[in-house]
N, C-alpha and C positions, 0 to 999 in steps of 0.2 A: 405706646406700649403699656400694658397693665399686668401686674403680677397678682395672682390669687392663689392662696394656699388651698389644697384639695385633700380631703379626708375620705378614706374608704371604710365604711362600716359594714360589718357582716350582717347585723340586725339592729333594730331599735334606734335607727338614726334620728327619727323625729323626736323621740324622748330625749336623746342626748343634746340635740341642738336646741330644743325647748328649754332644757336646763341651762345650757351655756348662755343663751341669750337673755334668760331671766336673771342671771347672776351679775352680768357685767354691764355697767352703764354704757349707753351709746351703742347698744346691740339690738339687732332685729333680724327676723327672717324676711328675706326679700323675694324668694321664689320657691314654689313647691311644684314638682311634676312627677309623673310616673312615666317611665319609658315603656311603651307598649310593644317593643321589639322582643324577639327571642333572646333569652339570657341563658348561656350555657350552664349557669348554676341554678336555674329555676325556671318556672313557667313564664310565658309571655306576660308582660306587665309587672314582673316582680322587681324590676330595677326602679329605684326611686332616686330622685336627685333633688337637692335643696341648695339654695344660695342663702348666705346670711352674712352679717357683719358682727364682729366682736370688737368692741371698743374702737370702732371706726375702720377696722381692717376687714377686707373681703375674704370670704371662704366659700368654697363649694364643697358639697359632700355627696357621696353616692352610697346607697345601700344596695348591694348586689351579691350577697352571700360571701362565703369565705374566700380570702385571697391571702394576704400577708397580714398578720396581726400588727397593731401599733407597737412601737418600741421607742427606746430613748433617743433614737436618731432624730425624732421630731417631737418637740414639746411646745406647749403654749406657755409663755411666760407672762405673768400678770404682775406688774409693779404696783404696789399699794401704798397709799399715803399714811394709813393708820393701822394700828393693831386690830381694830374692830373689823376693818375690811379684810385683813388677812384671816382672822378667825372665821368670818362669815363664809368666805370662799373655801377655805380649808375644810370646814365642817360639811358644806354642801357637796364638794367634789370628792371627798374621801368616802362618802356614804356608799357602801358596796364595792369600794375600790381598795387600794392599799397605800399606806404612807411609806415614805422613804426619807432619807437624810437630806439635810441642807435645803429644806423647803420644797422638795419634790414629792409628788404623789401621782398615783395612777387612778383615774376615775373607774367606774364600774364597766366602762367600755374598753378599758385598757389604754386610753389616751394619757400621755404624760403631761403633767402641768408643773410649772415652777411658780409658786406663790411667794413673792419676795417683797420686802419693803423697799421703796424707792431710796430710802436712806442708806440701805446697804451699799449701793453703788457709790454714793458719796463717801462713805467711810472707807471703802476699799480703794478709793482713789486719793486718799489723804497723802500728803507728801511725807508724813512721818512713818517710816517703815515699821517701827515698833508698834504703833497704833494699828496698822494694817495687819500685822502678825497676830495681835491680840484678837482683833475682830474675826479674822479667819479661823483661828483656833476655837473661838466661841461658836461660830457658825457651824463648823464641822462636827460639833457635839450635839447640835440641835436636829430635831426632826422638823417640826413647824417652827419657822423663824419668829423670833421674839425681839421686837424693836428695842424695848427697854434693856434687855440683856446685852444686845449688841452695842448699845450706847454705853452701858456700864463697862463692857470690855474695852471700848475705845478710850474711855477715861482712865483705865488701868485700875 
């Protein structure tokens, strides 16, 4: 058995996947095709399909006109080791999109992303409930997550 995430793009799928695979190490486009069958949303051949990996995880995508827009029910979470990685991904993905709280943003295609430091998970699983509370309170005030500020909150 194999599990693959599937994304439906209204338009501009190749640009989106090109950006995603350029940003995340271990990523690449593995297949490009145009479906030459009739598409209720457009002319024959207007459906495009791509397969790609992001950080070693498999995805497929289709561009076939409007259906349901992306929403928060599906997001891609990227755990970063450094603030530089967070900043680089954040800046690239927010371009033309919108930022949200707690490390969430939507890219220009409406796909939700969570850009988070790997360290956040460690801090949130600390056995000291006071430390976890401080880290949580700090995180809830942030838009883009800041590792140094989260560490400072953990220290009190």
